[in-house]
C-alpha positions as a printed NumPy array, in Angstrom:
array([[ 45.548, -41.444, -96.227],
       [ 47.617, -37.792, -95.652],
       [ 50.302, -37.558, -93.68 ],
       [ 51.576, -34.593, -92.074],
       [ 53.521, -32.981, -89.197],
       [ 52.325, -29.755, -87.273],
       [ 53.53 , -27.721, -84.159],
       [ 50.377, -27.342, -81.937],
       [ 48.902, -28.822, -78.539],
       [ 47.7  , -32.463, -78.725],
       [ 45.151, -31.699, -76.523],
       [ 43.23 , -29.525, -78.328],
       [ 43.433, -30.994, -81.895],
       [ 40.473, -30.779, -83.666],
       [ 40.353, -34.442, -84.826],
       [ 38.163, -37.707, -84.434],
       [ 41.289, -39.236, -82.211],
       [ 43.577, -37.994, -80.085],
       [ 46.32 , -40.761, -79.562],
       [ 47.714, -40.498, -75.881],
       [ 51.264, -41.641, -75.101],
       [ 49.837, -43.396, -71.396],
       [ 51.759, -45.116, -68.909],
       [ 51.396, -48.604, -68.862],
       [ 49.092, -48.004, -66.11 ],
       [ 46.846, -45.722, -67.765],
       [ 46.275, -43.513, -65.135],
       [ 47.609, -40.274, -66.313],
       [ 51.016, -38.156, -65.333],
       [ 53.527, -35.38 , -66.676],
       [ 53.674, -35.056, -70.665],
       [ 51.282, -35.396, -73.285],
       [ 50.041, -37.958, -70.878],
       [ 49.166, -35.116, -67.99 ],
       [ 48.208, -32.844, -70.95 ],
       [ 44.673, -35.529, -72.341],
       [ 43.712, -36.23 , -68.767],
       [ 44.059, -32.352, -68.042],
       [ 42.4  , -31.133, -70.763],
       [ 39.948, -33.681, -71.221],
       [ 38.468, -34.208, -67.477],
       [ 38.237, -36.764, -64.789],
       [ 35.322, -38.904, -67.341],
       [ 38.846, -40.504, -69.181],
       [ 40.522, -41.134, -65.584],
       [ 37.767, -42.909, -64.722],
       [ 37.137, -45.221, -68.279],
       [ 41.408, -45.602, -68.357],
       [ 40.76 , -47.086, -63.99 ],
       [ 38.324, -49.421, -65.576],
       [ 40.089, -50.781, -68.678],
       [ 43.048, -51.131, -66.391],
       [ 41.035, -53.296, -63.787],
       [ 40.255, -55.81 , -66.727],
       [ 43.96 , -56.148, -67.751],
       [ 46.345, -58.756, -66.152],
       [ 48.131, -56.771, -63.27 ],
       [ 46.305, -54.072, -64.263],
       [ 48.793, -52.46 , -67.077],
       [ 48.679, -51.967, -70.149],
       [ 50.778, -54.524, -72.654],
       [ 53.758, -51.755, -74.321],
       [ 53.014, -51.472, -77.843],
       [ 49.117, -52.42 , -77.223],
       [ 46.35 , -49.598, -77.232],
       [ 43.061, -49.179, -75.495],
       [ 39.924, -46.553, -76.582],
       [ 38.783, -44.526, -74.232],
       [ 35.762, -41.212, -74.73 ],
       [ 37.45 , -38.042, -75.261],
       [ 35.455, -36.31 , -72.562],
       [ 36.38 , -32.391, -72.866],
       [ 38.535, -32.467, -75.604],
       [ 37.449, -31.354, -79.149],
       [ 38.305, -35.208, -80.331],
       [ 35.787, -38.217, -79.552],
       [ 37.907, -40.492, -78.412],
       [ 41.334, -41.362, -76.938],
       [ 43.049, -44.134, -78.024],
       [ 46.041, -44.786, -75.042],
       [ 49.257, -46.603, -75.891],
       [ 51.894, -47.364, -73.637],
       [ 55.917, -46.731, -75.137],
       [ 58.782, -48.543, -74.88 ],
       [ 61.382, -46.536, -72.805],
       [ 64.537, -46.378, -74.366],
       [ 67.514, -48.721, -74.259],
       [ 71.174, -48.365, -75.376],
       [ 71.751, -51.962, -74.518],
       [ 68.023, -53.863, -76.047],
       [ 66.362, -52.29 , -79.11 ],
       [ 62.639, -52.162, -78.603],
       [ 62.19 , -50.529, -81.824],
       [ 59.208, -53.035, -82.837],
       [ 57.367, -52.033, -79.712],
       [ 57.239, -48.366, -80.626],
       [ 56.863, -48.733, -84.056],
       [ 53.571, -51.158, -82.665],
       [ 52.619, -48.433, -80.453],
       [ 51.231, -46.724, -83.992],
       [ 50.163, -49.51 , -85.347],
       [ 47.919, -50.796, -82.836],
       [ 46.487, -47.128, -82.149],
       [ 46.324, -46.095, -85.648],
       [ 44.422, -49.429, -86.236],
       [ 41.856, -49.387, -82.994],
       [ 41.228, -45.331, -84.793],
       [ 40.271, -47.239, -87.928],
       [ 38.144, -49.589, -86.172],
       [ 35.99 , -46.619, -84.356],
       [ 35.658, -45.181, -87.997],
       [ 37.804, -42.773, -87.105],
       [ 38.89 , -40.579, -89.934],
       [ 41.346, -38.237, -88.439],
       [ 44.146, -39.055, -86.151],
       [ 46.647, -36.794, -84.314],
       [ 50.104, -38.543, -82.983],
       [ 52.254, -37.4  , -80.185],
       [ 56.158, -37.883, -80.877],
       [ 55.672, -41.476, -78.549],
       [ 58.335, -42.32 , -76.261],
       [ 60.12 , -39.107, -77.   ],
       [ 60.137, -37.223, -73.762],
       [ 60.596, -38.787, -70.481],
       [ 60.94 , -42.214, -71.986],
       [ 64.64 , -41.475, -73.815],
       [ 63.893, -42.129, -77.26 ],
       [ 66.625, -40.715, -79.57 ],
       [ 64.748, -37.544, -81.353],
       [ 65.627, -38.252, -85.417],
       [ 64.83 , -42.592, -84.291],
       [ 61.423, -41.666, -82.836],
       [ 60.505, -39.791, -86.238],
       [ 61.636, -42.521, -88.313],
       [ 60.527, -45.299, -86.594],
       [ 56.497, -43.511, -85.994],
       [ 56.798, -42.712, -89.89 ],
       [ 57.638, -45.85 , -90.762],
       [ 54.85 , -47.484, -88.919],
       [ 51.944, -45.482, -89.585],
       [ 52.747, -45.734, -93.177],
       [ 52.553, -49.556, -93.086],
       [ 49.181, -49.462, -91.677],
       [ 45.999, -50.445, -94.523],
       [ 42.917, -48.274, -93.442],
       [ 39.869, -48.544, -94.153],
       [ 38.386, -45.495, -92.921],
       [ 41.335, -42.72 , -91.491],
       [ 42.108, -40.629, -93.958],
       [ 44.311, -37.972, -91.878],
       [ 47.085, -38.913, -89.629],
       [ 48.241, -35.536, -88.275],
       [ 51.606, -35.989, -85.828],
       [ 51.008, -33.159, -83.388],
       [ 54.016, -31.93 , -82.172],
       [ 55.261, -29.07 , -79.163],
       [ 58.454, -27.96 , -80.183],
       [ 60.306, -26.548, -82.943],
       [ 63.046, -29.307, -82.869],
       [ 60.446, -31.9  , -82.783],
       [ 58.751, -31.028, -85.663],
       [ 61.474, -30.589, -87.769],
       [ 62.929, -34.403, -87.168],
       [ 59.499, -35.413, -88.257],
       [ 59.041, -33.338, -90.699],
       [ 62.341, -34.577, -92.086],
       [ 61.406, -38.169, -91.281],
       [ 58.412, -37.413, -93.626],
       [ 60.192, -36.234, -96.684],
       [ 62.859, -39.143, -96.557]])
């Protein structure tokens, strides 16, 4: 599987699967989540609501992933994963890595050949950027896939892109 980092808008990524850094309620929000819901349209939210209703407490456990169709996005599917909120007192690294692992496994199970990831938990959830990039790259590299040929980190800003490029080079 080829891994690379690019600067861009993940909602416009021409891939089979776009991974959404969702909130546990799956009801849209800000950042990547809001952009994906806005660009993909109401069908994604409708599917998310139906999935959430079937989950315990109507919430996706952090580190897990679920899939919907992609609405008006160029992608075929959206894989939603709820990342952890960074804490200086508790290590949630395994949960962050699980977001990437479970999302990639789900995408591979759908038969996807190309997947676009955001920098999960590195925005409003406060994960330190350099570590978020290292956790992401390490997690994706740890997964054995059958169908996925390219995993692309699609990143909004230059600072985020530089952190992921450094992690890929490490």
